[in-house]
N, C-alpha and C positions, 0 to 999 in steps of 0.2 A: 221616437225618446225624444227629449227637448237638453240640446247642446247645454251646458252649465256656465260654457262661453258665451250669448250672440246676444245682441245685438237686442231680440225680442223680449229677451231675460231681462234684462239692462232694463229696459223700458216700461216693464212689470211691478219689477222690483225699485225703481224709483218712482213709479205711479204711489205706493205703499203710504208713503207716507204722509204726503201734500192729502191725499183721499181719506186718510186717520184723521189727522189735522183738522181738515176741513166738518167731517163728520162729529169730533167732539167740541168743537166752535161754534158752529150751526145749528147742531139737535139736541146736543150733552147740556151743554152750559148757557145755552140761552142769553149771551149776552148780558148774562149775570155779572160777570168778573170783571177786576179793574184793567185787562190786558185789551176790553174790548174798545176802550177808548182810541186805542191806536186797533182798527180796526185788520192793519196789513201784519200785526207783527206772528200772528198765531201760521201764517202764511209762509214768513221767514225761518221762522222756528224749523216750519219741516224743510225747510231749502236748505237752511242748515247742517240738521242733520244727514239728507241726499248729499251733501258736499265730505262729511263721513263717511258716506257708504264706497261715493265714487274716491276716495282715498285707499279706501279698504280694497278695494277691486282694483287698482292699476299697485299696489305692494302687494296684490298675489296672484298679478299678472293676466287679470281676469281680464283684457282690453277692451273687445267688443262688449262686454257687460259695462263697462265703466264709458263704453261711449252710448251706450241704452239710457244710462243716467244719470249721464251728461245732457243727454239729447230734450230727455222732459225736465229733469228740471234746469234750461233756460226756455224751455217751450212755459214749463209750468211760471217762470219766474215774467217773462214779456203779459200774458195770459190776468196776474194778478197784477203788473203797474196798469196793464192800460182799462181793467175795471176799476180801479182805483181809483184813473185821472177821469176815469168818466164819470165816476159816481161824485166828481168833485161841483 
C-alpha cells in the first residue's frame, strides 16, 4: 500500500497539473487562444497551482508529500525555462 505521506506520492501529485496544462494547451486548444501569445503562461499557471497544493500539504503535516511536489515543481520550472530560452 502506498504511503500517503511520501515523496513518490508528492512527485505523482505534482506532475498532474503541469501534464494537464500541457495536454489542454497543446492538443485541445491548438494555440487558438489569446494566452498563446505568451507560450509560457499556461505552464506558469500550473506551477502556481502546484504551489497551492504545496501549501495545503505543509498545513496538513504531509511534509514528505510536499517535498515531492516541490521537487517536481522546481524541475518543471527549470525545464520550461530552458525550453523557452532555447527556442528564442
